[in-house]
C-alpha positions as CSV (number, residue, x, y, z in Angstrom):
1,M,0.1,0.1,-0.1
2,T,1.4,3.4,-1.1
3,D,1.3,6.5,1.0
4,A,-0.9,9.5,-0.5
5,A,0.8,12.0,-2.4
6,I,1.8,14.9,-0.3
7,P,0.9,18.2,-2.1
8,T,3.7,20.5,-2.8
9,A,3.6,24.1,-1.8
10,A,3.1,25.3,-5.4
11,N,0.1,22.9,-5.8
12,L,-1.3,24.0,-2.6
13,R,-0.9,27.8,-3.5
14,Q,-2.9,27.0,-6.8
15,T,-5.6,25.2,-5.0
16,V,-6.1,28.1,-2.6
17,E,-6.1,30.8,-5.4
18,A,-8.5,28.7,-7.4
19,R,-11.0,28.4,-4.3
20,L,-10.5,32.3,-3.7
21,K,-11.1,33.1,-7.5
22,K,-14.3,31.1,-7.3
23,R,-15.5,32.5,-4.1
24,H,-14.8,35.9,-5.3
25,A,-16.8,35.3,-8.6
26,Q,-19.8,34.1,-6.6
27,E,-19.7,37.3,-4.4
28,M,-19.6,39.3,-7.6
29,R,-22.6,37.5,-9.1
30,F,-24.5,38.0,-5.8
31,R,-23.7,41.7,-5.9
32,L,-24.7,41.8,-9.5
33,Y,-28.2,40.0,-8.9
34,G,-28.7,42.3,-5.9
35,R,-28.3,45.3,-8.0
36,M,-30.4,44.0,-10.9
37,A,-33.2,43.1,-8.1
38,I,-33.1,46.8,-6.9
39,I,-33.2,48.2,-10.4
40,V,-36.1,45.8,-11.3
41,A,-38.0,47.1,-8.0
42,L,-37.2,50.8,-8.6
43,S,-38.3,50.4,-12.4
44,F,-41.7,49.0,-11.4
45,L,-42.0,51.7,-8.8
46,A,-41.1,54.4,-11.2
47,L,-43.7,52.9,-13.8
48,L,-46.4,52.9,-11.2
49,L,-45.8,56.4,-9.9
50,G,-45.3,57.8,-13.3
51,R,-48.6,56.4,-14.6
52,I,-50.4,57.8,-11.7
53,V,-48.8,61.2,-12.0
54,T,-49.2,61.4,-15.8
55,Q,-52.9,60.5,-15.6
56,G,-53.9,62.5,-12.4
57,Y,-51.8,65.6,-12.5
58,S,-54.1,67.2,-15.1
59,T,-56.8,67.2,-12.4
60,F,-55.2,69.8,-10.6
61,I,-55.4,72.3,-13.6
62,D,-59.0,73.9,-13.6
63,Y,-60.7,75.8,-16.6
64,Q,-63.2,78.4,-15.5
65,I,-65.4,80.4,-17.7
66,A,-66.8,83.9,-16.8
67,V,-70.2,84.8,-18.3
68,P,-72.2,88.1,-18.0
69,V,-75.9,86.9,-17.9
70,Y,-78.8,89.4,-18.1
71,L,-81.5,88.2,-15.6
72,D,-84.6,88.9,-17.7
73,P,-87.6,89.9,-15.6
74,S,-89.9,88.3,-18.0
75,R,-88.2,84.9,-17.5
76,I,-87.9,84.9,-13.7
77,D,-90.9,85.0,-11.0
78,K,-89.7,86.9,-8.1
79,A,-92.4,85.0,-6.0
80,D,-90.8,81.7,-7.1
81,P,-87.4,82.1,-8.9
82,T,-86.8,78.3,-8.9
83,G,-89.1,78.0,-11.9
84,A,-86.7,79.8,-14.2
85,N,-84.3,78.0,-16.7
86,Y,-80.8,79.6,-15.5
87,D,-78.9,77.0,-17.5
88,M,-80.6,78.3,-20.7
89,M,-80.0,81.9,-19.7
90,V,-76.2,81.0,-19.3
91,A,-76.1,79.1,-22.6
92,Q,-77.7,82.1,-24.6
93,S,-75.4,84.5,-23.0
94,I,-72.4,82.3,-24.2
95,L,-73.9,82.2,-27.6
96,A,-74.3,86.0,-27.6
97,K,-70.7,86.4,-26.6
98,L,-69.8,83.8,-29.4
99,G,-72.0,85.9,-32.0
100,E,-74.0,83.0,-32.6
101,K,-77.8,82.7,-32.5
102,D,-80.1,80.1,-31.2
103,D,-82.7,78.3,-33.3
104,D,-86.3,77.7,-32.4
105,L,-85.7,74.4,-31.0
106,G,-82.9,75.3,-29.0
107,E,-80.2,73.0,-30.4
108,A,-77.3,75.5,-30.2
109,S,-78.0,76.1,-26.7
110,G,-78.3,72.4,-25.9
111,K,-74.7,72.2,-27.4
112,V,-73.5,75.0,-25.2
113,M,-74.8,73.2,-22.2
114,E,-72.8,70.4,-23.1
115,I,-69.6,72.4,-22.6
116,M,-70.5,74.4,-19.6
117,S,-71.1,73.2,-16.2
118,N,-74.5,73.4,-14.5
119,D,-72.8,75.0,-11.5
120,L,-73.1,78.2,-13.3
121,G,-77.1,78.0,-13.3
122,F,-77.0,76.9,-9.6
123,Q,-74.9,80.1,-8.7
124,L,-77.5,82.3,-10.4
125,L,-80.3,80.7,-8.7
126,R,-78.6,81.2,-5.5
127,M,-77.8,84.8,-5.9
128,V,-81.4,85.5,-7.0
129,R,-82.8,83.8,-3.9
130,E,-80.4,85.8,-1.7
131,D,-81.0,89.3,-3.5
132,P,-84.1,89.3,-5.6
133,S,-83.2,93.0,-6.6
134,L,-80.6,91.5,-9.1
135,I,-83.5,90.6,-11.5
136,G,-83.3,93.1,-14.3
137,K,-79.6,93.3,-14.2
138,T,-76.5,91.8,-15.8
139,I,-74.2,89.9,-13.4
140,T,-71.1,87.8,-14.1
141,V,-70.9,84.2,-12.9
142,T,-67.7,82.3,-12.9
143,G,-67.5,78.5,-12.9
144,P,-66.0,75.4,-14.2
145,I,-66.5,74.0,-17.8
146,K,-67.7,70.6,-18.6
147,S,-65.1,67.8,-18.0
148,N,-65.1,66.9,-21.6
149,A,-64.4,70.4,-22.6
150,A,-61.7,70.6,-19.9
151,L,-60.2,67.4,-21.6
152,Y,-59.9,69.3,-24.9
153,F,-58.1,71.9,-23.5
154,K,-55.7,69.3,-21.6
155,G,-55.0,67.5,-25.0
156,Q,-56.9,64.4,-23.9
157,I,-59.5,65.0,-26.8
158,K,-58.0,65.8,-30.2
159,R,-59.5,67.2,-33.1
160,S,-57.7,64.4,-35.1
161,T,-60.0,61.9,-33.7
162,P,-63.2,61.2,-35.9
163,E,-66.0,63.4,-34.9
164,D,-68.3,60.2,-34.4
165,S,-65.8,59.0,-31.9
166,R,-65.7,61.9,-29.6
167,R,-68.3,63.5,-27.3
168,L,-67.7,66.9,-28.7
169,D,-68.3,67.7,-32.4
170,D,-66.1,70.3,-34.4
171,Q,-68.7,73.2,-33.7
172,Q,-68.3,72.8,-30.1
173,L,-64.4,72.7,-30.4
174,D,-64.5,75.8,-32.4
175,W,-66.6,77.5,-29.6
176,M,-64.1,76.5,-26.9
177,D,-61.3,77.9,-28.9
178,K,-63.1,81.2,-29.4
179,L,-63.8,81.4,-25.8
180,K,-60.3,80.8,-24.6
181,A,-58.9,83.4,-27.1
182,S,-61.3,86.0,-26.0
183,G,-60.4,85.4,-22.4
184,A,-63.7,84.1,-21.1
185,V,-61.9,80.8,-20.4
186,T,-59.1,80.9,-18.0
187,S,-56.9,78.2,-16.3
188,G,-55.5,77.9,-12.9
189,F,-55.0,75.6,-9.8
190,N,-58.0,73.4,-9.1
191,V,-58.6,74.4,-5.5
192,G,-62.1,72.8,-5.7
193,F,-60.7,69.4,-6.1
194,L,-59.3,69.7,-2.5
195,T,-62.4,71.7,-1.2
196,K,-65.4,70.0,-2.5
197,S,-66.9,66.4,-1.9
198,D,-68.1,63.8,-4.4
199,S,-70.4,65.0,-7.2
200,T,-72.1,63.3,-10.2
201,E,-70.6,65.8,-12.4
202,P,-66.8,65.2,-12.6
203,E,-65.8,68.9,-13.0
204,Q,-67.4,69.6,-9.5
205,A,-66.1,66.5,-7.7
206,G,-63.7,66.7,-4.9
207,V,-62.0,64.8,-2.1
208,L,-62.8,66.9,0.9
209,G,-65.4,64.4,2.1
210,A,-63.2,61.5,1.6
211,I,-60.4,63.1,3.4
212,V,-62.4,64.1,6.5
213,G,-64.0,60.6,6.5
214,S,-60.7,59.0,6.5
215,A,-59.4,61.1,9.3
216,M,-62.4,60.3,11.3
217,M,-62.1,56.7,10.8
218,L,-58.5,56.7,11.7
219,L,-59.4,58.6,14.8
220,V,-61.4,55.7,15.9
221,T,-59.0,53.2,14.9
222,A,-56.2,54.7,16.8
223,F,-58.2,55.3,19.9
224,L,-59.1,51.6,20.1
225,A,-56.3,49.7,18.5
226,V,-53.3,51.6,19.9
227,P,-54.2,51.5,23.7
228,I,-55.7,47.8,23.5
229,G,-52.8,46.6,21.4
230,V,-50.1,48.1,23.4
231,L,-51.6,47.0,26.9
232,A,-52.2,43.3,25.4
233,A,-48.5,43.1,24.1
234,T,-47.2,44.4,27.4
235,Y,-49.2,41.8,29.4
236,L,-48.3,38.9,26.9
237,E,-44.5,40.0,27.1
238,E,-43.9,41.0,30.6
239,F,-46.7,39.5,32.9
240,A,-48.2,36.4,31.2
241,P,-47.0,33.0,32.3
242,K,-45.2,31.0,29.9
243,N,-47.4,27.9,29.2
244,R,-49.5,26.3,26.6
245,W,-52.5,28.8,26.8
246,T,-50.3,31.7,26.1
247,D,-48.5,29.9,23.3
248,I,-51.9,29.3,21.7
249,I,-52.7,33.0,21.9
250,E,-49.4,33.9,20.5
251,V,-49.9,31.5,17.6
252,N,-53.5,33.0,16.9
253,I,-52.4,36.5,17.0
254,N,-49.6,35.8,14.4
255,N,-52.3,34.1,12.3
256,L,-54.7,36.9,12.6
257,A,-52.1,39.3,11.1
258,A,-52.2,37.2,8.0
259,V,-56.0,37.0,7.5
260,P,-57.3,38.6,4.4
261,S,-58.9,42.1,5.0
262,I,-62.2,41.3,3.5
263,V,-62.6,38.5,6.3
264,Y,-62.5,41.5,8.9
265,G,-65.1,43.2,6.8
266,L,-67.5,40.1,6.9
267,L,-66.9,40.0,10.9
268,G,-67.7,43.8,11.2
269,L,-71.0,43.3,9.0
270,A,-72.0,40.3,11.3
271,V,-71.1,42.0,14.7
272,F,-71.1,45.7,14.5
273,I,-73.8,46.1,11.9
274,N,-76.1,43.2,12.3
275,W,-75.9,42.6,15.8
276,L,-74.9,45.9,17.6
277,A,-76.7,48.1,15.0
278,V,-73.9,50.4,14.3
279,P,-74.8,52.9,11.6
280,R,-73.8,51.5,8.2
281,S,-71.2,53.4,6.2
282,S,-70.1,55.4,9.2
283,P,-66.9,56.3,10.4
284,L,-67.5,54.7,13.6
285,V,-68.1,51.3,12.0
286,G,-65.3,51.8,9.5
287,G,-62.9,52.5,12.5
288,L,-63.9,49.6,14.5
289,V,-63.3,47.2,11.6
290,L,-60.0,48.5,11.0
291,A,-59.2,48.6,14.7
292,L,-59.6,44.7,14.5
293,M,-57.5,44.4,11.6
294,A,-54.7,46.6,13.0
295,L,-54.7,45.1,16.4
296,P,-52.5,41.9,15.7
297,T,-49.9,44.1,13.9
298,I,-49.7,46.6,16.8
299,I,-49.3,43.7,19.3
300,I,-46.6,42.0,17.3
301,A,-44.7,45.3,16.8
302,T,-45.0,46.1,20.4
303,R,-43.8,42.7,21.6
304,S,-40.6,43.1,19.3
305,A,-40.0,46.5,20.7
306,L,-40.1,45.2,24.2
307,K,-38.0,42.4,23.7
308,A,-35.3,44.7,22.2
309,V,-34.9,46.3,25.5
310,P,-31.9,44.7,27.4
311,P,-32.7,42.5,30.2
312,S,-30.3,44.7,32.3
313,I,-32.8,47.4,32.4
314,R,-35.3,45.2,34.1
315,E,-32.6,43.6,36.4
316,A,-31.3,47.3,37.6
317,A,-34.9,48.6,38.2
318,L,-35.8,45.4,40.2
319,G,-32.6,45.6,41.9
320,V,-33.2,49.0,43.5
321,G,-36.6,47.9,44.7
322,A,-38.9,48.8,41.9
323,S,-42.1,46.7,41.5
324,R,-42.7,44.5,38.3
325,T,-45.4,47.0,37.2
326,Q,-43.0,50.0,38.0
327,T,-40.3,48.4,36.1
328,V,-42.5,47.9,33.1
329,F,-44.2,51.0,32.8
330,H,-41.5,53.4,34.3
331,H,-38.5,52.0,32.5
332,V,-39.2,49.2,29.8
333,L,-42.1,50.6,28.1
334,P,-40.6,54.3,27.6
335,L,-37.5,52.9,26.2
336,A,-39.5,50.6,23.8
337,M,-41.7,53.3,22.8
338,P,-40.3,54.3,19.4
339,G,-40.6,50.8,18.1
340,V,-44.1,50.8,19.7
341,M,-45.1,54.2,17.9
342,T,-43.4,53.2,14.6
343,G,-45.5,49.9,14.6
344,A,-48.9,51.7,15.4
345,I,-48.3,54.5,12.8
346,L,-47.3,51.7,10.0
347,S,-50.5,49.7,10.9
348,L,-52.7,52.8,10.8
349,A,-51.1,53.8,7.4
350,H,-51.8,50.1,6.1
351,A,-55.5,50.6,7.4
352,L,-55.7,53.9,5.6
353,G,-55.2,52.1,2.1
354,E,-57.7,49.4,2.9
355,T,-60.8,49.0,0.6
356,A,-62.2,45.4,0.8
357,P,-63.5,45.5,4.4
358,L,-65.2,48.9,4.0
359,L,-66.9,47.8,1.0
360,M,-68.5,45.1,3.0
361,I,-69.7,47.4,5.7
362,G,-71.5,49.6,3.1
363,M,-68.9,52.3,2.5
364,V,-69.6,52.2,-1.1
365,S,-72.5,54.7,-1.1
366,F,-72.5,58.1,-3.0
367,V,-71.9,60.6,-0.1
368,P,-72.1,64.2,-1.6
369,G,-71.1,66.1,1.5
370,V,-68.7,66.1,4.4
371,P,-69.5,63.6,7.3
372,E,-71.7,65.4,10.0
373,G,-70.4,63.0,12.6
374,F,-69.1,59.7,13.6
375,T,-72.2,58.0,13.1
376,G,-73.2,59.8,9.8
377,A,-72.6,58.5,6.3
378,A,-69.2,59.1,5.1
379,T,-66.8,57.9,2.2
380,V,-63.1,57.3,2.4
381,L,-60.1,57.8,-0.1
382,P,-59.8,54.1,-1.3
383,V,-63.5,53.8,-1.6
384,Q,-63.6,57.1,-3.4
385,V,-61.0,55.8,-5.8
386,F,-63.0,52.7,-6.3
387,I,-66.2,54.5,-7.0
388,W,-64.7,56.9,-9.5
389,E,-62.8,54.3,-11.4
390,N,-65.9,52.4,-12.1
391,A,-67.8,55.7,-13.4
392,S,-68.6,55.9,-17.0
393,E,-67.5,59.5,-17.4
394,R,-64.0,59.9,-18.7
395,G,-63.5,63.0,-16.4
396,F,-63.7,60.6,-13.4
397,H,-60.8,58.6,-14.6
398,E,-58.3,61.4,-14.3
399,R,-59.7,62.2,-10.8
400,T,-59.2,58.5,-9.9
401,A,-55.5,59.1,-10.3
402,A,-55.4,62.4,-8.3
403,A,-57.1,60.9,-5.5
404,I,-54.6,58.2,-5.5
405,I,-52.0,60.9,-5.5
406,V,-53.5,62.5,-2.3
407,L,-53.8,59.0,-0.7
408,L,-50.3,58.3,-1.4
409,V,-49.3,61.7,0.0
410,F,-51.1,60.9,3.3
411,M,-49.4,57.6,3.5
412,I,-46.0,59.0,2.7
413,I,-46.7,61.5,5.5
414,M,-47.2,58.8,8.1
415,N,-44.5,56.6,7.1
416,L,-42.5,59.8,7.2
417,A,-43.7,60.4,10.9
418,A,-42.9,56.7,11.8
419,I,-39.3,57.4,10.7
420,L,-38.9,60.5,12.4
421,V,-40.3,59.2,15.6
422,R,-37.9,56.2,15.6
423,R,-34.9,58.4,14.8
424,R,-36.0,60.9,17.7
425,F,-36.3,58.5,20.5
426,E,-34.3,55.6,19.3
427,R,-31.4,54.5,21.7
428,R,-28.5,52.3,20.8
429,W,-27.5,49.6,23.3
């Protein structure tokens, strides 16, 4: 039997260099794969945000028309001014400004009504109600133009499109060009989108009601989920005995965090609406449902923050005579508060973007105003996006993207707040 060949120093060096070269190549490939993954993720994010911004930014450009209207006393009854056709008055005033005449059937006025918002007529009615002495005078009203007319100015309706394939004919496009050239139509920032609530007319629809509804619903969610979640996590982590029952509770809490959100909507429908008779489509019932959904996340985040506090803090407090309760609430929990607040804010931000559970509790109804209270009918931003996207009017589609932008701004603010809270109070051990 022969002895194994003893490798020489040169052979050993070559073997080591080959292995090092292979390891370095593997490391380079891993870095390349990581960079490629980051590039792909950023590309998809840029594609998503770019699509939303390019589709929704035009919503923040508003086109207003100013029309001098003669309030003909022969057409308005002072005793009952609501019987007059104010939209027709505005349309005929616009025709006069264009140098056009209406026919006996009123076809030209009907075409003008298709490019002006009925908000102008409502303004006239409100003015006459408040001050009947205006009858017989010429007053100027300013309001938005129809969404299709605005889309033409924004370049989303083109003359090159065949006339039978667009909502406005060539004559209406010519009228709009004349009105803009004469200065009757002006553009500016669409303040109304942020100060008005939902409407059946795209040019008059805004997100104020949805913003207020979302804020009220989040207040209910935070008021319930944060204290209950923090106290439950503190008890489980610091006081509860470690036995089979607590293990079962912990497993179920982890499982609840992965339950689809629509299941919480079904639970809220069965318990809060059908059993407890909480008003449907209200911020109260929406906050209750989202509080149930946010609880597992807050509990898990709080327990992780409590575990991150070094045991020496507890031992030092107990060593100087503090009770278990004093140790937890005077020392451990304050030190864990950055992680607790971060988890709470992120869970609330996640709840803000939920739609499915809110649809199950009836928050899909049309709500034209701002919620009057926590038990009144309300809508929220995700549901508003859902409603507008399913609307048939083309003008609602650009408002869908604009509402998504507003929702993303709120979520970015909440995530930024979580980061700032963590950095402000974070301690390194």
